[in-house]
LUMFI-9266 format. One line per field, with one value per residue (C-alpha): y, x, z. Coordinates in steps of 0.1 Angstrom, whole numbers. Each point is the difference from the previous one (the first is absolute). Layout:
N
c2: c(Y_...);
c1: c(X_...);
c3: c(Z_...);
//
This chain:
568
c2: c(1366_13_-1_-32_-16_5_-39_-6_25_-9_21_5_11_-28_-9_-9_-37_-3_-29_-21_-26_-28_-35_-31_3_36_16_32_3_33_11_32_25_14_26_20_11_-32_-18_-29_-29_-34_-21_25_-16_17_-34_-11_-10_-23_14_-29_19_14_-6_-3_1_-21_-8_-4_-17_29_-4_-23_-10_-22_-19_-6_37_-12_19_34_33_31_28_36_14_31_-3_-27_-7_-33_-26_-32_-25_21_-9_11_-25_-1_-7_34_22_33_30_-7_-35_11_16_-26_-14_-37_-25_-31_-19_6_24_40_29_16_35_6_7_26_-23_-13_-25_-35_-26_-32_-35_-19_-36_-25_-24_-32_7_0_8_31_18_11_30_28_6_29_-26_-9_-10_-36_-21_-9_-24_-29_0_-28_-11_-25_-26_-3_-17_-23_-39_-12_-38_-13_-33_-26_-21_-27_1_-6_-33_-11_4_-17_-30_-2_-1_-26_-24_4_-8_-30_-15_7_-18_-31_2_-1_-27_-20_5_-9_-29_-12_8_-20_-33_3_2_-29_-19_8_-10_-36_-3_8_-19_-32_1_5_-27_-27_15_-9_-33_-8_16_-25_-32_0_2_-32_-20_22_-23_-19_-33_-14_13_0_25_32_15_-11_23_31_-8_6_33_14_27_-10_18_-21_3_-25_0_-15_-2_-2_-16_20_-21_-37_7_-12_14_-2_13_11_15_29_3_30_-12_33_-16_-22_24_-28_-2_-33_-9_-30_-16_-20_-29_-2_-31_14_-11_26_2_24_21_-27_-23_-22_-10_15_8_34_0_-2_23_30_-12_0_19_29_19_4_-35_-15_22_-9_-36_1_20_-29_-28_16_21_35_31_13_36_3_-19_15_-13_-3_-6_-8_33_19_-22_6_37_-1_-20_27_29_-13_-6_-37_-29_-26_-35_-33_-19_-38_-4_10_20_3_32_-1_21_-28_-16_-30_-19_-3_35_19_0_32_-9_-19_-25_18_21_38_-3_40_-5_29_1_-21_-29_5_-7_-33_-13_7_-21_-26_-37_-25_-29_-28_27_7_29_5_6_30_13_1_20_24_3_7_28_17_-4_18_29_7_1_28_17_34_-2_35_2_26_-9_-38_17_17_-30_-17_27_2_-38_12_-32_4_-11_-18_14_1_3_31_16_16_-36_-18_23_2_-36_-10_27_-18_-32_14_12_-36_-17_26_-7_-36_-1_-20_-35_-19_-34_-26_-11_-33_-17_-38_-13_5_35_-3_14_-24_4_10_30_11_-3_17_26_3_4_17_24_4_3_-34_-3_5_36_5_-3_25_-14_-9_-15_-35_-23_-11_-40_-18_-36_-31_-31_-25_-27_-15_10_34_5_8_30_16_-15_18_32_-1_-9_28_24_-5_1_37_-6_7_-27_-2_-29_-15_-26_-41_-20_-23_-29_-8_9_-18_26_34_30_34_26_37_23_25_-9_24_-23_-30_6_2_-34_-18_18_-12_-37_-1_14_-27_-29_-5_-6_28_-24_12_36_8_34_-2_16_10_16_32_11_-15_-1_-38_-28_-31_-32_-20_-41_-31_-1_29_-6_27_-13_1);
c1: c(-14_27_-18_8_-18_20_6_4_21_30_34_-3_-32_-18_-35_-8_-8_-32_-10_-27_0_11_11_-8_27_-6_27_-12_-3_10_-10_14_-27_-3_-27_-1_-33_-13_-17_19_-21_17_-19_8_14_35_17_4_-20_-29_-37_-21_-30_14_-26_22_37_27_10_37_5_10_37_1_24_26_18_28_8_-6_-29_6_-20_-8_24_5_22_10_0_17_-24_7_-24_14_-15_6_26_8_4_35_1_19_-5_-18_20_30_5_21_-29_-28_-21_7_-25_-1_-3_35_-19_13_-22_11_-2_-28_-1_-26_-20_-34_9_-8_-11_16_-18_12_17_-13_28_6_23_39_-4_7_-22_1_24_-19_21_-27_-19_-37_-8_2_-31_-8_16_-26_-8_7_-21_11_-25_14_27_-16_-5_-32_-1_-30_-16_-2_-28_21_27_-24_-19_37_8_-33_8_35_-10_-30_25_26_-29_-15_39_6_-32_9_33_-16_-25_28_21_-30_-11_41_-5_-28_12_35_-23_-21_29_16_-28_-6_38_-6_-33_17_34_-26_-20_31_14_-30_2_32_-4_-30_19_-26_23_3_35_4_-19_14_11_-9_-37_-11_-22_24_-13_21_30_-22_-23_28_10_-37_-12_-28_-20_-19_-26_-17_-36_-17_-42_-11_-34_-16_-30_9_39_26_21_9_36_11_31_-8_32_8_26_8_26_-27_-30_-15_-22_-8_-21_18_-25_18_-17_-1_17_33_27_21_31_-7_27_13_3_-28_-22_-37_-27_-9_-34_15_32_-29_-17_32_27_-18_9_33_6_-16_14_36_-9_-16_31_18_-19_-10_31_-23_8_-32_-2_-32_-27_-40_-23_-34_-29_-32_-20_29_-5_-36_5_28_-25_-26_26_10_-36_-9_20_-5_9_-6_-13_5_-29_-30_7_-22_-10_20_-25_-28_-17_-14_12_-15_-4_12_38_19_25_-15_23_10_20_5_-20_1_8_-5_22_-17_-6_39_8_-23_12_37_-2_-29_17_-27_1_26_16_40_12_14_-36_-6_35_-9_-35_21_22_-30_-12_35_1_-34_11_34_-18_-26_28_12_31_7_31_-18_-33_5_18_-28_-22_25_-3_-39_0_10_21_35_30_26_38_19_-29_-17_-29_17_18_-29_-21_26_7_-37_-1_25_-16_-34_15_16_-34_-20_21_-3_39_-12_-5_-6_22_-5_33_1_10_0_-23_27_4_37_4_2_21_-31_-3_35_-1_-34_-3_35_19_-20_-26_21_38_15_22_4_12_36_7_18_39_-8_-36_-2_-1_-37_-2_-29_-3_-21_-8_3_13_-36_2_-22_21_32_-14_2_31_18_-15_11_35_3_-13_22_30_-10_-23_-31_-23_-27_-24_-7_-23_1_10_-29_28_31_35_30_26_-1_10_12_0_9_-7_27_36_9_-26_21_15_-34_-15_29_-2_-35_9_22_-24_-26_28_-6_30_18_-7_-31_4_-6_-9_-35_-37_-8_-36_-4_1_28_38_5_-23_1_-20_3_2_2_40_-11_3_-7_21_33);
c3: c(-466_23_27_22_31_32_3_-35_-16_-21_1_-37_2_-15_4_37_13_16_23_-17_25_20_-12_17_24_12_-21_-15_-40_-18_-37_-17_-5_-38_10_32_-2_-6_29_13_-17_11_-29_-25_-32_-6_-14_32_33_1_-3_10_-8_-35_-30_-27_-11_8_32_16_31_27_14_27_30_-11_33_-21_-15_-37_-7_-16_19_-19_3_-2_-27_15_38_15_28_18_-5_18_-26_-30_-25_-37_-30_6_39_9_27_-3_-2_22_11_32_12_-10_26_11_-21_24_-32_-14_-29_-1_-16_-30_-18_-19_-38_-1_-20_9_26_-11_20_-6_11_30_-6_25_1_26_33_-6_-38_-18_-13_-41_-10_-15_-35_-11_-21_8_36_6_10_35_16_10_36_22_28_28_-2_-41_16_25_-8_8_0_-17_9_-29_0_-19_22_29_-18_-1_34_11_-23_12_37_-10_-12_28_25_-19_-3_39_9_-22_18_31_-5_-13_26_27_-18_1_39_5_-19_20_35_-10_-9_33_22_-21_10_37_-1_-17_25_32_-13_-4_28_25_-18_9_35_8_-14_-31_-29_-20_7_36_22_28_-10_35_2_-34_2_-7_31_27_-3_-6_32_27_-17_3_26_21_26_22_29_19_8_31_-2_35_5_29_2_-3_5_-21_-22_-41_-15_-33_-11_-27_-22_-30_-19_-13_-28_-17_10_13_33_20_29_15_25_29_17_39_-1_-13_22_11_26_32_17_21_-27_2_-25_0_-28_-16_22_30_-6_-8_35_21_-18_-14_-35_10_8_-27_-23_6_-4_-29_-17_12_-14_-31_-10_0_10_15_2_27_11_-4_28_-14_23_-18_12_-19_-30_6_-7_-21_-31_7_-4_-35_-11_4_-17_-31_13_-17_28_2_27_17_32_28_18_34_17_-10_28_-19_-27_-34_-7_-28_-3_1_-28_-30_-18_-34_-25_6_34_14_36_26_32_18_-24_-12_38_3_-33_9_35_-14_7_-7_21_-7_-21_-3_13_-32_-15_24_-9_-36_5_21_-33_-21_22_2_-38_-1_21_-17_-33_16_17_-13_-20_14_31_20_-6_11_31_10_-2_19_26_-4_17_36_3_14_-23_19_-6_-20_-24_-3_-18_-27_-7_3_-23_-26_1_-4_-30_-22_6_-13_-29_-8_12_-27_-26_4_12_36_10_31_7_30_17_-5_35_12_27_26_-12_-18_-36_-28_-30_-23_28_-4_-35_-13_35_16_-28_-26_23_26_-12_-13_30_34_12_6_39_19_6_36_-5_5_-31_-10_0_-15_11_-15_18_-22_25_9_35_8_31_-19_-11_35_9_-29_7_36_-14_-26_27_23_-28_-7_-33_-9_-2_-27_-4_-36_7_2_-32_-13_-5_21_-11_7_0_11_-20_7_-26_-7_-29_3_0_33_18_-4_32_18_-17_15_33_-2_-12_33_25_-10_-1_-36_-24_-22_-25_-3_-6_-35_-22_-9_0_33_12_-8_38_13_-9_7_-4_16_-6_30_-11_17_6_24_39_22_30_-18);
//
């Protein structure tokens, strides 16, 4: 028992320490040997140590490493060998505390007692918490070990809470949809009210502009349209049909009233009296032949108070091509028309009388130029108007396509009219004709070619503008003269006097019965002086001047009575 291992002898002759193994951190673990001759058995049962294969007997936990220095390690009672982790129950250093090695965990080794070493159990504790004091009593129960996952807070889904959230979302979405539906309904109602208000205002405004509101009609005319007629905007083109086979012309005004959206074809008889450039009186037919397009257009503007924008010369071969291009036309014919190329009479007519007769280009030309023996020129003129109406109904309403049709004719358009202008104009009239807003009107004239009061009221005023166009400040004053003297030659004598006086002469025809006193009438107050000057030029008394109604194309109207003396 006095022998010791070199590595584990104690200084006091106590039993040596033997290395029994290593702990989980690789540190050596010793115990005191009781019998030198007994071989080392790491699993012997000597009151301490752990034998995993022991069949019986009480098992005690082997001393393990305590990272906080609270566990007790076995000690030698007589040797004072250094165990860096071993402490006694009192916590004192073994042997000399001055020579005791450093314990990194703040525990010192103590001298042994010479008794069999008693291994105390380790006490685990929570970090930053002091271990239990060893007061010599029974070892304390091991403190519970805590793992990190024990302090983790895991939020588990709650089925009931999810159902509540879904219900709240459903309720909120349904409420929002109802509110959105109410907002849309209110918006629609407001928009409908605004549209109805605009339509009502627009309708009233149009009726007021057109003079059709009750109580706003002009007291002078009694029709309610006289005031609005002068303010309406019209586009006017004159068309001359030249018969290249038999000769002669037929003239019409194509009118597009953009204000009332009405289209009209005004037929002008060839006997219409016009004033030539030199101031002489001529007829429409003679003016087209002698003065050409420009001179005739100017004379028509003077007589009718129009503003003709251009002239369309339509020769019969071009009319034939135009009808074929639009795909034939339908016309209610008023007579049978023979074939002009037939050599014998009694053959089947080219055009038959009847309603909705389909006419080709050749048939349309034959019908538009037909004038039976003994018929007036107005009968042929009205047939020409029927053909023009049929062409407009079959014409395309697209301006570009209509322009292409005009260009396909291959005719020369006289300036200032252009192919594009004519195509767009015909397209607008075509749209009106297809909608039933186009009509044909014949300008009534007397036998001598002058306009009547009926012509002024029904055509010149209503269709062409109501009043003569405002002349330029330097333009000559137009004077219409009606002969009521009973002497036919007095008209010519009055014309010469007025032309020499710087006035424009317009013949207003001859009265059926003579009148005793002459009259000089002006419509606008600004023309009072002009009317007085006209009276002096004709040798009439200034007492004959009065304000009244004049013809539509004249600023001053004169009725020559029996008191008129050309030699005065």
